[in-house]
Every structure is written in structure tokens, then in C-alpha cells.
C-alpha positions as CSV (number, residue, x, y, z in Angstrom):
1,M,-26.1,-12.2,-2.8
2,L,-22.4,-12.9,-2.0
3,K,-19.5,-10.7,-2.0
4,A,-16.7,-13.3,-2.7
5,D,-13.0,-12.4,-2.8
6,F,-11.7,-15.9,-4.3
7,H,-8.0,-15.2,-3.1
8,V,-7.1,-14.3,0.4
9,H,-4.0,-15.7,2.2
10,T,-3.2,-16.2,5.9
11,R,-0.3,-16.6,8.1
12,Y,0.0,-20.4,7.1
13,S,1.5,-18.8,3.8
14,L,5.4,-18.2,4.2
15,D,4.9,-14.5,2.7
16,C,1.9,-13.4,5.2
17,N,1.6,-12.6,8.6
18,T,-2.3,-12.2,9.0
19,P,-4.1,-14.3,11.7
20,L,-7.1,-15.8,11.0
21,D,-9.3,-13.7,13.5
22,R,-8.4,-10.6,11.7
23,I,-9.2,-11.8,8.2
24,I,-13.0,-12.6,9.6
25,E,-12.7,-9.2,11.5
26,Y,-11.7,-7.5,7.8
27,C,-14.3,-9.4,6.0
28,L,-17.2,-8.3,8.4
29,K,-15.9,-5.0,8.3
30,R,-15.9,-4.6,4.3
31,G,-19.0,-7.0,3.8
32,I,-17.3,-9.6,2.3
33,N,-19.2,-12.8,3.0
34,C,-17.5,-15.5,0.9
35,I,-13.8,-16.1,0.7
36,A,-11.7,-18.6,-0.7
37,I,-8.3,-19.0,1.4
38,A,-5.3,-20.0,-1.2
39,D,-2.2,-20.2,1.1
40,H,0.8,-21.2,-0.5
41,G,1.6,-24.9,-0.3
42,T,-0.9,-25.8,2.6
43,A,-4.7,-25.8,3.2
44,E,-4.5,-26.0,6.8
45,G,-5.3,-22.3,7.2
46,A,-8.1,-22.8,4.9
47,L,-9.6,-25.8,7.0
48,E,-9.1,-24.0,10.4
49,I,-10.6,-20.8,9.4
50,Q,-13.6,-22.7,7.8
51,H,-14.7,-23.7,11.1
52,L,-14.4,-20.1,12.8
53,A,-15.9,-17.7,10.1
54,P,-19.4,-16.8,10.0
55,F,-19.8,-16.6,6.6
56,T,-18.5,-19.4,3.5
57,V,-15.0,-20.2,3.3
58,I,-13.8,-22.2,0.2
59,V,-11.0,-24.1,1.4
60,A,-8.1,-23.3,-1.6
61,E,-4.3,-24.0,-2.1
62,E,-1.9,-22.3,-4.2
63,V,0.2,-25.4,-5.3
64,L,3.6,-24.7,-7.0
65,T,4.4,-26.6,-9.9
66,P,7.8,-26.5,-12.1
67,H,5.9,-24.5,-14.5
68,G,4.0,-22.2,-11.9
69,E,1.1,-22.4,-9.4
70,I,-2.3,-23.7,-9.9
71,M,-5.0,-23.3,-7.5
72,G,-7.3,-26.2,-6.1
73,M,-10.4,-25.1,-4.9
74,F,-13.0,-27.0,-2.6
75,L,-10.2,-29.3,-1.3
76,K,-10.2,-31.5,1.8
77,E,-6.6,-31.7,2.3
78,T,-2.9,-30.2,1.3
79,I,-1.7,-31.1,-2.1
80,P,2.3,-31.0,-2.1
81,S,4.0,-28.5,-4.0
82,G,6.8,-29.7,-6.6
83,L,4.4,-32.2,-8.4
84,S,4.2,-32.0,-12.2
85,V,1.3,-30.2,-13.2
86,E,-0.5,-33.4,-14.7
87,E,0.0,-34.9,-11.1
88,T,-1.2,-31.7,-9.2
89,I,-4.3,-31.5,-11.4
90,A,-4.9,-35.3,-10.9
91,R,-4.8,-34.8,-7.2
92,I,-7.2,-31.7,-7.0
93,K,-9.6,-33.8,-9.3
94,A,-9.3,-36.6,-6.9
95,Q,-10.5,-34.5,-3.9
96,D,-13.3,-33.5,-6.2
97,G,-12.1,-30.2,-6.2
98,L,-11.7,-27.6,-9.1
99,V,-8.9,-26.4,-11.0
100,C,-8.4,-22.5,-11.1
101,I,-5.6,-20.5,-12.8
102,P,-4.5,-17.4,-10.4
103,H,-3.0,-14.7,-11.8
104,P,-2.5,-15.9,-15.4
105,F,-0.1,-14.1,-18.0
106,D,1.3,-12.0,-15.2
107,G,5.1,-11.5,-16.6
108,F,5.7,-9.7,-13.1
109,R,5.4,-13.0,-11.3
110,S,7.7,-15.8,-11.5
111,S,5.1,-18.1,-10.1
112,A,2.6,-17.7,-12.8
113,L,1.7,-20.4,-14.5
114,D,3.6,-20.4,-17.9
115,N,1.5,-19.6,-21.1
116,K,2.4,-22.5,-22.6
117,T,1.3,-24.9,-19.9
118,I,-1.9,-23.1,-19.8
119,E,-2.7,-23.8,-23.5
120,E,-2.1,-27.2,-22.9
121,I,-4.3,-28.0,-20.3
122,I,-7.4,-25.8,-21.2
123,A,-9.7,-28.5,-21.1
124,Q,-8.9,-29.2,-17.5
125,I,-9.1,-25.7,-16.2
126,D,-12.5,-25.1,-14.6
127,V,-12.1,-21.3,-13.3
128,M,-9.8,-18.7,-14.2
129,E,-9.0,-15.8,-12.3
130,V,-9.5,-12.6,-14.7
131,F,-8.6,-10.0,-12.0
132,N,-6.1,-10.1,-9.2
133,S,-5.6,-7.1,-7.2
134,R,-1.9,-7.4,-6.9
135,S,-1.1,-7.9,-10.4
136,P,0.7,-4.3,-11.7
137,F,-0.2,-4.7,-15.3
138,L,-3.9,-4.6,-16.5
139,R,-3.1,-6.0,-19.8
140,S,-2.4,-9.2,-18.0
141,S,-6.1,-9.1,-16.7
142,A,-7.3,-8.5,-20.1
143,R,-5.6,-11.1,-21.7
144,A,-6.8,-13.4,-18.9
145,L,-10.3,-12.2,-19.6
146,A,-10.2,-12.9,-23.3
147,F,-9.0,-16.2,-22.9
148,A,-11.6,-17.3,-20.4
149,R,-14.5,-15.8,-22.9
150,K,-13.0,-17.7,-25.8
151,Y,-12.9,-20.8,-24.1
152,D,-15.9,-20.5,-21.9
153,I,-14.5,-20.7,-18.7
154,P,-16.0,-19.2,-15.5
155,Q,-14.5,-16.1,-14.2
156,S,-13.3,-15.4,-10.9
157,A,-11.3,-12.7,-8.9
158,G,-9.6,-12.0,-5.8
159,S,-7.5,-9.3,-4.0
160,D,-4.8,-11.9,-3.7
161,A,-4.9,-10.4,0.0
162,H,-1.6,-11.1,2.1
163,T,-2.8,-7.9,4.6
164,P,-5.9,-7.6,6.2
165,H,-6.8,-4.2,4.5
166,E,-6.3,-5.7,0.9
167,I,-9.3,-7.8,1.4
168,G,-12.2,-7.0,-0.8
169,N,-10.1,-5.3,-3.3
170,A,-11.4,-7.3,-6.1
171,Y,-14.6,-9.5,-5.8
172,V,-17.3,-11.2,-7.3
173,E,-20.8,-10.4,-6.4
174,M,-23.0,-13.5,-7.3
175,P,-25.8,-15.7,-6.0
176,E,-25.3,-17.6,-2.9
177,F,-24.2,-21.7,-3.8
178,N,-24.6,-24.9,-2.3
179,G,-21.4,-26.8,-2.9
180,R,-19.2,-27.1,-5.6
181,D,-21.4,-28.0,-8.9
182,D,-23.7,-25.1,-7.8
183,F,-20.8,-22.8,-7.3
184,I,-20.0,-22.8,-11.2
185,M,-23.3,-22.3,-12.0
186,A,-23.4,-19.3,-9.6
187,L,-20.1,-17.9,-10.6
188,K,-21.0,-17.6,-14.2
189,K,-23.9,-15.4,-13.1
190,G,-21.4,-13.2,-11.0
191,R,-20.2,-9.6,-11.6
192,I,-16.7,-8.7,-10.8
193,Y,-15.9,-5.5,-8.8
194,R,-12.2,-4.4,-8.8
195,H,-9.7,-2.4,-7.4
196,R,-5.9,-2.5,-8.0
197,T,-3.7,-2.6,-4.7
198,N,-0.8,-0.3,-4.1
199,P,2.5,-2.1,-5.4
200,A,4.0,-0.9,-2.1
201,V,2.0,-4.1,-0.2
202,H,4.6,-6.3,-1.7
203,L,7.0,-5.2,0.8
204,N,4.7,-6.7,3.6
205,S,5.0,-9.9,2.0
206,L,8.8,-9.8,1.9
207,W,9.0,-8.4,5.3
208,A,6.9,-11.8,6.5
209,R,9.0,-14.1,4.3
210,L,12.7,-12.8,5.8
211,T,10.9,-12.7,9.3
212,K,10.1,-16.3,9.3
213,Q,12.6,-17.5,7.2
214,R,15.1,-15.8,9.8
215,R,12.9,-17.7,12.7
216,R,13.5,-20.9,11.1
217,S,17.2,-20.8,10.6
218,N,17.3,-19.9,14.5
């Protein structure tokens, strides 16, 4: 069986400083043997760690559209931010990837895909993240779960880790899979284990963003 955390960030995200070797170290420490690396606006970190990790790594990316973020999974290359929702989905599908909605209905995040758009693209959603450890309100998770069940959308979960110690705060225990299509079948058999992260971790993300912006401006 796999213990899969489907939402992890690396130093390739603007708001994260975690090096790739530390991610591997903490996954092994916590028994996480499958991760989706979903950096903001780039798949480069995921592509790199995929060749380093002794466990399964899904290449993913959180792509920012004018209406919020969409996660592409099983990608082969970066999808640029700023494209329309329709174009972003088309580019994910062109790579034979899966469309996942991260942290849906989370009113705390300006980056969450807006509710109207989620309703409009139901037929194109392959996976829905029904628990995100960094989401502060349980009602958003409950709403995501109800939505996924209503429309029979496979359910995922992730820590949304921006620091190493967050890895594994949420994971799916599921059968092993072989590729994209097998993944969906395995995910449907999964069981979600969840733990909310202390909201104070957002200060780490803020600090990472500020320091990186400062370096770029110098």
C-alpha cells in the first residue's frame, strides 16, 4: 500500500525554501512513499526530484488562472500561469494529464478557484482535493467532500507542505498504481488520513516569498 501526500512544494515555489533532498528525507522519515510535487507556476522541481527520489513522484503544478489555481497532475512540462481556465485545462489534457482542483471552496485563499468556475467545469475535473492541511476551516473540506461525492469525482488529500515537517500531515492510503489511468482506479479505493497544520506555518511561506523577492530586486 502507498501513503501518498498529493500536495507538496519545493524551493522552486516562490513561497517555499525546502530543498529537494530535505523533502526526500522527511518522506522517508514519515513513511510517505508517494508524493505529488505541485509547485506554483513550474514543474521543474517535480521533474528534478522524480529522478532523485526512491519512491513514486507525480509531476504536478499549481497553475494560476485569472479565476484561481488549477493543479495539473502527471505533467511532462511546465504550463505557464495567466492563461484562461479553458486554455489551462486544454494544456493539461494535451499532456495526458489530470485536472485536480486544489483547496476548493477555501474562502481564506485568494488563489482558490472561484466557486462559479468549479461549477462550470465539473465535467472536466478528474480529481478533487477534499482535504488540505493548510486550510483553516473544516467547512471548506466538508463542502469539497460533499461536492466530490455528488459528482462522483475521485478524492485526494495533501499537506500543501511548504516546510519539511508538514509533509504527511494529510495523505491517502491506497493501492499501488502504474501510470495515470491506473492511478484513478487506485485513488477511488483510497482512505484519507488527515491532520490540520498550525496556521503559524504561513509565516514561513511569507518569509520565503519576501526573501526571494528581495534577492531578485538586488
